[in-house]
Each structure stands twice: as C-alpha cells, then as structure tokens.
C-alpha positions in Angstrom: 105.7 69.9 88.4 105.2 72.4 91.3 103.6 75.8 90.6 105.8 77.3 93.5 108.7 79.4 92.3 112.1 78.5 93.5 113.9 81.1 95.6 116.2 83.4 93.6 120.0 83.4 93.9 121.0 86.5 95.7 122.5 88.0 92.3 119.3 87.1 90.2 117.9 90.5 89.8 115.8 89.6 86.8 114.3 86.6 88.8 113.5 89.0 91.6 111.7 91.2 89.2 109.7 88.3 87.9 108.7 87.1 91.4 107.7 90.6 92.5 105.6 90.9 89.4 104.0 87.5 89.8 103.2 88.3 93.5 101.7 91.7 92.6 99.5 90.1 89.8 98.4 87.4 92.3 97.7 89.9 95.1 95.9 92.2 92.8 93.7 89.5 91.3 92.8 88.0 94.7 92.0 91.4 96.1 90.0 92.5 93.2 88.0 89.3 93.0 87.0 90.0 96.8 86.2 93.5 96.2 84.1 92.7 93.2 81.9 90.3 95.3 81.1 93.6 97.1 80.5 95.2 93.7 83.4 97.6 94.4 85.9 98.6 91.7 89.7 98.7 92.7 89.9 102.3 91.5 86.8 103.3 93.7 88.3 101.5 96.7 91.8 103.3 96.3 90.1 106.7 95.9 88.0 106.3 99.0 90.8 105.1 101.1 93.3 107.7 99.8 90.6 110.3 101.0 90.6 108.9 104.5 94.3 109.0 104.7 94.5 112.6 103.3 91.0 114.3 103.7 90.2 117.3 101.5 92.9 116.5 99.0 93.4 118.4 95.7 92.2 116.4 92.8 95.7 116.6 91.2 97.5 115.5 94.2 95.0 112.4 94.5 95.6 111.6 90.9 99.5 111.7 91.4 99.1 109.7 94.6 97.1 107.0 92.9 99.4 107.0 89.8 96.5 107.9 87.4 95.8 111.0 85.3 93.4 113.5 86.4 91.2 112.6 83.6 91.0 109.0 84.8 90.0 110.2 88.1 87.2 112.3 87.0 84.6 109.7 86.1 85.2 108.0 89.6 84.8 111.2 91.3 81.7 112.0 89.3 80.2 108.6 90.4 81.2 109.3 94.1 79.7 112.6 94.0 76.3 111.3 92.3 76.1 108.7 95.0 76.6 111.4 97.7 79.7 109.9 98.9 82.2 112.8 98.0 81.8 116.5 97.2 84.2 118.7 95.1 85.1 122.0 96.8 86.9 124.9 95.1 90.4 125.1 96.6 90.5 128.5 98.3 94.3 128.7 97.7 93.8 128.3 93.8 90.3 128.8 92.5 91.1 126.8 89.3 91.6 123.7 91.3 89.3 121.4 93.5 89.6 119.5 96.6 87.7 116.3 97.1 86.0 115.7 100.4 84.2 112.6 101.8 80.6 113.2 102.9 79.3 111.4 106.1 78.0 108.7 103.9 81.5 108.5 102.2 83.3 108.3 105.5 81.0 105.4 106.4 81.6 103.5 103.2 85.5 104.1 103.5 85.5 102.7 107.1 83.6 99.6 105.6 86.1 99.4 102.9 89.0 99.6 105.3 87.6 96.7 107.4 87.1 94.6 104.1 90.4 95.5 102.9 91.9 94.1 106.3 89.8 91.0 105.9 91.0 90.5 102.4 94.6 91.1 103.2 94.5 88.7 106.2 93.0 86.0 103.7 95.8 86.7 101.2 98.6 86.6 103.6 96.9 83.9 105.8 99.8 81.4 104.8 102.5 83.7 106.3 103.1 83.7 110.0 103.8 87.0 111.9 107.6 86.8 111.6 107.3 86.2 107.8 104.9 88.9 107.4 107.2 91.4 109.1 110.2 90.1 107.2 108.1 90.6 104.0 107.3 94.2 105.1 110.9 94.9 105.8 112.0 93.6 102.5 109.3 95.5 100.5 110.1 98.7 102.4 113.7 98.3 101.5 112.9 97.7 97.9 110.7 100.7 97.7 113.3 103.0 99.4 115.9 101.8 97.0 113.5 102.3 94.0 112.8 105.9 95.1 116.6 106.7 94.7 116.0 106.7 90.9 112.7 108.4 90.6 111.5 111.9 91.8 108.3 111.8 93.6 106.2 108.9 95.0 104.1 107.2 92.3 102.0 105.3 94.8 
C-alpha cells in the first residue's frame, strides 16, 4: 500500500483538512529537524525572523503575530537578551510596554537563519517544480484569505 494520499474530491472538505494538517506536520517535522541540527529551536527562529520583518516590535505584537502568549515569549526573549542577540527597550508611546530590537549580532544571526530557512525550504519543496510551487502558493494564499473571513486579526 502506498503512503501517498489520493487527491481529494472537490467537495471533500474533511479530506482537504486532513491533507493540510498532514502537510503541515510533515513540513514542521522536516524543518524542525534541520534547524535542530544547527541547535536552533523553532520558537527562536520564528522570533528572530519576525524581528527582521518588523524591527523594534512591541512584545505584545510579536506574541500575537507568532500566535503565542506574551508569557511564552518571555523566556525566548530572555535567552536572546542574555546571548546579546536582542535588547528590550521601553516603548516611548507606552512606558508599560517594551519593544524588542535585534543587536548587530542578532541581525547577523537572523541573516544566517534566513539563508538556512531558504535552504531547508528548497529541500522540502525540492520535489515540486516551479509551476507546482506557484500553484501551491496560490492555493494556500486563497485558503488563508478565505479563513480570515471568519476570524478577526491575523493569527500568524
């Protein structure tokens, strides 16, 4: 028996959900294994790359963007700070809040992570040609757009 999933019928929404979940678990497992070889946690990678995309972000905004609680973000932030990769800065607009900024070393680490992420993604999607990758991107974008209709905010 083949381990490959059969394509779903157009109206089989449950099967689509199962395939999407299976694809996510596979992607996550393969990606985490590759990052682990470099002694990097998925949470650390996501936080560093989020800071590259949105420098000097508020801690609460980062937590929401990453889909975690602020409490879950604190130990990762503490570790980045203790390693000299990031610093907390009081938000001048709200002195009760903090912004997180990458240091020069943090920026360099994030650049290496971005390159590693590209390499890992190329390996994971290596079995798909350019047209298939573009089609998958269109389908996933359409899925995410339709999923946002029911949910306020962006959980990613």
